C-alpha positions as CSV (number, residue, x, y, z in Angstrom):
1,M,-46.6,-12.8,-80.4
2,K,-43.0,-13.5,-81.2
3,M,-40.7,-10.5,-81.0
4,N,-39.0,-9.7,-84.3
5,T,-35.3,-9.2,-83.5
6,D,-34.2,-8.9,-87.1
7,R,-34.5,-5.1,-87.1
8,F,-31.8,-4.8,-84.4
9,S,-29.2,-6.1,-86.9
10,L,-30.1,-3.5,-89.6
11,T,-27.7,-0.7,-90.4
12,V,-29.0,2.9,-90.2
13,D,-29.4,3.1,-94.0
14,E,-31.1,-0.3,-94.2
15,Y,-33.6,0.6,-91.5
16,L,-34.4,3.9,-93.2
17,A,-34.9,2.2,-96.5
18,E,-37.1,-0.6,-95.0
19,T,-39.4,1.9,-93.1
20,N,-39.5,4.4,-96.0
21,V,-38.6,7.2,-93.6
22,L,-36.7,9.1,-96.3
23,F,-39.6,8.9,-98.7
24,Y,-42.0,10.6,-96.2
25,L,-39.4,13.2,-95.2
26,N,-38.7,14.0,-98.8
27,D,-42.5,14.2,-99.6
28,A,-43.1,16.4,-96.5
29,V,-40.4,18.9,-97.5
30,T,-41.4,18.8,-101.2
31,Q,-45.0,19.7,-100.3
32,L,-43.9,22.4,-97.9
33,L,-41.7,24.0,-100.6
34,E,-44.4,23.8,-103.3
35,H,-47.1,25.3,-101.1
36,K,-45.1,27.4,-98.7
37,E,-47.2,30.5,-99.2
38,E,-50.1,28.5,-97.7
39,Y,-48.3,26.6,-95.0
40,T,-45.6,29.0,-93.7
41,Q,-48.3,31.2,-92.0
42,F,-48.9,28.3,-89.6
43,G,-45.2,27.6,-89.0
44,V,-42.9,24.9,-90.3
45,V,-43.1,22.8,-87.2
46,R,-46.9,22.8,-87.0
47,Y,-47.1,21.8,-90.7
48,V,-44.7,18.9,-90.3
49,A,-46.5,17.7,-87.2
50,E,-49.8,17.8,-89.0
51,Y,-48.3,16.0,-92.0
52,F,-47.1,13.0,-90.0
53,R,-50.2,13.0,-87.9
54,L,-52.2,12.4,-91.0
55,I,-50.1,9.5,-92.3
56,A,-49.1,7.8,-88.9
57,D,-51.6,8.8,-86.2
58,L,-53.3,5.3,-86.1
59,L,-51.3,2.2,-85.4
60,A,-52.0,-1.4,-84.7
61,I,-51.2,-3.4,-81.5
62,S,-48.2,-5.0,-83.1
63,E,-46.8,-1.6,-84.2
64,Y,-47.1,-0.1,-80.7
65,S,-45.4,-3.3,-79.3
66,S,-42.6,-2.9,-81.8
67,L,-42.1,0.8,-80.8
68,L,-41.9,-0.2,-77.1
69,Q,-39.5,-3.0,-77.9
70,L,-37.1,-0.5,-79.5
71,L,-36.8,0.9,-76.0
72,C,-36.9,-2.4,-74.2
73,P,-36.3,-5.5,-76.4
74,D,-38.1,-7.9,-73.9
75,F,-41.0,-5.6,-73.2
76,P,-44.1,-7.8,-72.6
77,V,-46.6,-8.0,-75.4
78,E,-49.3,-8.8,-72.9
79,M,-49.2,-5.3,-71.4
80,V,-49.7,-3.8,-74.9
81,Q,-52.6,-6.2,-75.5
82,N,-54.2,-5.2,-72.2
83,T,-53.8,-1.5,-73.1
84,A,-55.6,-2.2,-76.3
85,R,-58.5,-3.7,-74.3
86,I,-58.8,-0.4,-72.5
87,V,-59.0,1.6,-75.7
88,L,-61.0,-0.9,-77.8
89,M,-63.9,-3.3,-77.1
90,E,-63.1,-7.0,-77.4
91,D,-64.7,-7.3,-80.8
92,A,-62.6,-4.5,-82.2
93,I,-59.3,-5.5,-80.7
94,D,-57.6,-5.6,-84.1
95,C,-58.6,-2.0,-85.0
96,L,-56.1,0.8,-85.1
97,M,-55.5,3.1,-82.1
98,S,-54.5,6.8,-82.0
99,F,-51.3,7.6,-80.2
100,S,-53.1,9.8,-77.7
101,D,-55.6,7.1,-76.8
102,F,-52.9,4.5,-76.5
103,I,-50.3,6.4,-74.5
104,Y,-52.8,7.5,-71.7
105,S,-54.4,4.1,-71.5
106,F,-50.9,2.5,-71.5
107,Q,-50.0,4.7,-68.6
108,I,-52.9,3.3,-66.5
109,Q,-51.9,-0.3,-67.4
110,F,-48.2,0.4,-66.7
111,Y,-48.5,2.2,-63.4
112,Y,-51.5,0.4,-62.0
113,E,-51.2,-3.1,-63.5
114,E,-52.0,-5.0,-60.2
115,F,-54.9,-2.7,-59.6
116,V,-56.4,-3.2,-63.1
117,Q,-56.1,-6.9,-62.8
118,S,-57.8,-7.0,-59.4
119,V,-60.6,-4.7,-60.6
120,S,-61.2,-7.1,-63.5
121,V,-61.7,-10.0,-61.0
122,I,-64.1,-7.8,-58.9
123,Y,-66.0,-6.9,-62.0
124,Q,-66.4,-10.5,-63.1
125,D,-67.5,-11.5,-59.6
126,L,-70.2,-8.8,-59.5
127,L,-71.4,-9.8,-62.9
128,S,-71.8,-13.4,-61.8
129,G,-73.4,-12.5,-58.5
130,K,-70.4,-13.6,-56.4
131,N,-69.1,-11.8,-53.3
132,P,-66.0,-9.9,-54.3
133,N,-65.1,-8.7,-50.8
134,T,-62.4,-11.3,-50.4
135,V,-58.7,-11.1,-50.7
136,I,-57.9,-11.0,-54.4
137,V,-54.6,-12.4,-55.6
138,P,-54.1,-11.5,-59.3
139,T,-52.5,-14.3,-61.3
140,S,-50.2,-14.2,-64.3
141,T,-53.1,-14.7,-66.7
142,S,-53.9,-11.0,-66.9
143,V,-54.7,-11.2,-70.6
144,E,-57.3,-13.9,-70.0
145,Q,-58.8,-12.0,-67.1
146,L,-59.3,-8.7,-69.0
147,S,-60.5,-10.6,-72.1
148,S,-63.0,-12.5,-70.0
149,A,-64.3,-9.3,-68.3
150,A,-64.7,-7.6,-71.7
151,S,-66.5,-10.7,-73.2
152,E,-68.9,-10.9,-70.3
153,E,-69.4,-7.2,-70.5
154,Q,-70.7,-7.5,-74.0
155,E,-73.5,-9.8,-72.7
156,T,-74.5,-7.2,-70.1
157,Q,-73.9,-3.9,-71.7
158,K,-75.2,-1.9,-68.7
159,G,-72.4,-3.1,-66.4
160,V,-72.7,-3.3,-62.6
161,D,-74.1,-1.1,-59.9
162,S,-71.7,1.8,-59.5
163,S,-72.1,2.2,-55.7
164,I,-71.4,-1.4,-55.0
165,F,-68.5,-1.4,-57.5
166,S,-67.1,1.7,-55.8
167,E,-67.3,0.0,-52.3
168,C,-65.5,-3.0,-53.6
169,I,-62.7,-1.0,-55.2
170,E,-62.3,1.1,-52.1
171,A,-61.8,-2.0,-50.1
172,L,-59.3,-3.3,-52.7
173,C,-57.3,0.0,-52.4
174,E,-57.1,-0.5,-48.6
175,R,-55.6,-4.0,-49.2
176,L,-53.2,-3.2,-52.0
177,K,-49.6,-2.5,-51.1
178,H,-48.8,-1.1,-54.5
179,K,-49.9,2.0,-56.5
180,Y,-53.5,2.7,-57.4
181,P,-55.3,5.8,-58.6
182,S,-56.6,8.2,-56.0
183,T,-59.8,7.0,-54.4
184,A,-61.2,10.5,-54.9
185,A,-60.8,10.2,-58.7
186,I,-62.2,6.7,-58.7
187,K,-65.3,7.9,-56.8
188,E,-65.7,10.8,-59.2
189,V,-65.6,8.4,-62.2
190,L,-68.1,6.0,-60.6
191,R,-70.5,8.8,-59.5
192,S,-71.0,9.8,-63.2
193,S,-73.4,7.0,-63.9
194,P,-75.6,4.6,-61.8
195,Q,-74.1,1.7,-63.6
196,Q,-70.6,1.2,-64.8
197,S,-69.0,-1.1,-67.3
198,F,-65.4,-2.4,-66.9
199,H,-64.3,-0.9,-70.3
200,G,-66.0,2.4,-69.5
201,F,-64.3,2.6,-66.0
202,L,-60.8,2.0,-67.4
203,M,-61.4,4.5,-70.2
204,A,-62.5,7.1,-67.7
205,L,-59.4,6.6,-65.6
206,A,-57.2,6.9,-68.7
207,K,-58.9,10.3,-69.6
208,H,-58.9,11.6,-66.0
209,E,-56.6,14.6,-65.9
210,G,-56.2,14.4,-62.1
211,I,-54.9,10.9,-62.3
212,N,-52.5,12.0,-65.1
213,Q,-51.2,14.8,-62.9
214,D,-50.8,12.4,-60.0
215,I,-48.6,10.1,-62.0
216,G,-46.7,13.1,-63.4
217,A,-45.2,11.2,-66.4
218,L,-47.2,12.7,-69.3
219,P,-48.2,16.3,-70.1
220,N,-51.8,17.4,-70.4
221,K,-53.5,15.8,-73.4
222,S,-53.5,19.2,-75.3
223,D,-49.7,19.5,-74.8
224,L,-48.8,15.9,-75.7
225,L,-47.1,16.6,-78.9
226,I,-45.5,19.9,-77.9
227,D,-41.7,19.8,-77.5
228,P,-39.9,23.1,-78.0
229,E,-36.4,21.5,-78.2
230,M,-37.5,19.0,-80.7
231,D,-39.3,21.7,-82.7
232,Q,-36.0,23.6,-82.9
233,E,-34.1,20.5,-84.0
234,L,-36.8,19.8,-86.6
235,E,-36.6,23.3,-88.0
236,R,-32.8,22.9,-88.3
237,L,-33.1,19.6,-90.2
238,I,-35.8,21.0,-92.5
239,A,-33.6,24.0,-93.3
240,Q,-30.7,21.6,-94.2
241,V,-32.9,19.5,-96.5
242,A,-34.4,22.6,-98.1
243,I,-30.8,23.8,-99.0
244,S,-29.6,20.4,-100.1
245,P,-32.7,18.1,-100.8
246,T,-30.6,15.3,-102.2
247,S,-29.1,12.8,-99.8
248,N,-25.4,12.1,-99.7
249,S,-26.1,8.4,-98.8
250,S,-25.3,6.1,-101.6
251,S,-27.9,3.5,-100.4
252,S,-30.5,6.2,-100.2
253,A,-29.8,7.3,-103.8
254,A,-30.0,3.7,-104.9
255,G,-33.4,3.3,-103.3
256,Q,-34.8,6.7,-104.5
257,K,-36.0,5.3,-107.8
258,E,-38.0,2.6,-106.0
259,L,-39.4,5.0,-103.4
260,S,-40.6,7.4,-106.1
261,K,-43.0,4.7,-107.3
262,K,-44.9,4.9,-104.0
263,A,-48.1,6.9,-103.9
264,S,-47.5,10.2,-102.2
265,P,-49.9,11.3,-99.5
266,R,-49.4,14.9,-100.7
267,K,-52.6,15.1,-102.6
268,S,-54.8,14.1,-99.7
269,L,-53.1,16.5,-97.3
270,H,-53.2,19.4,-99.7
271,Q,-56.9,18.9,-100.4
272,R,-57.8,19.2,-96.7
273,K,-58.9,22.5,-95.3
274,R,-56.1,24.7,-94.0
275,I,-54.6,23.5,-90.8
276,E,-56.6,24.8,-87.8
277,M,-54.5,26.2,-85.0
278,E,-54.8,28.6,-82.2
279,S,-52.7,31.7,-82.8
280,D,-53.0,35.4,-82.0
281,G,-52.6,36.3,-85.7
282,S,-55.1,33.8,-87.1
283,T,-57.2,34.9,-90.1
284,E,-60.3,33.7,-91.7
285,E,-59.9,30.3,-93.3
286,T,-60.5,29.6,-97.0
287,D,-60.7,26.5,-99.1
288,S,-59.1,27.9,-102.1
289,S,-56.4,25.2,-101.9
290,E,-58.9,22.5,-102.6
291,N,-59.6,23.5,-106.1
């Protein structure tokens, strides 16, 4: 996949126009103001978070790759592809992924890349009846390794014997000089079933809260989108837009006519049940807004 570097030459206004950010911000504020009696009881920040979750929660591999390349222009696409193979089966590799599923699986691939590559070799050897208790040297063809493991797994859906798999992985961890998940967490995952698939093993590692805490880079899954400082900044921006909803940017004004032709996601959001949230002052929900 060739990296698209054209976006780095765009001005701020050109980027906003190309990505339709202003359209969605305008629509979000418009909907909030029109239905503020309904939504203000949940809080402005919660409403805006729910709005953008509904319109942008699922992204494709190429989109996640583009987001990472905004932070690091030469970020390897292969790592994103391997992350997708943790979240999705091989025959669904082109499907969309939620941000939550992607980020925790990406964490496993990013921090334990050599470990994941080596485990894929062990898994393939076990499937083919070979002895995996040899020194494993992962090659640069990590995409092919993971793809091959996933493809062979489809032919043998039950996977491999968990106890043997565990022994081989434990021996691998003793040989590795780089990071790997705690052996206690690995054993816990493999004890959950007498047989284990490669895909299932990696997914379980990605969802394991103990491994997430050991890495210490991401919050608990329930707190993933909670950012008090960002919430305050968002409230400030929304207050500004509410006072002066029209943009001072000439290019934004020029593109407003074209943006207004786009179908607004407002209707689908408004027709949903009221946003569910945990709060001390929560009241019984109604569906009156769906009429």
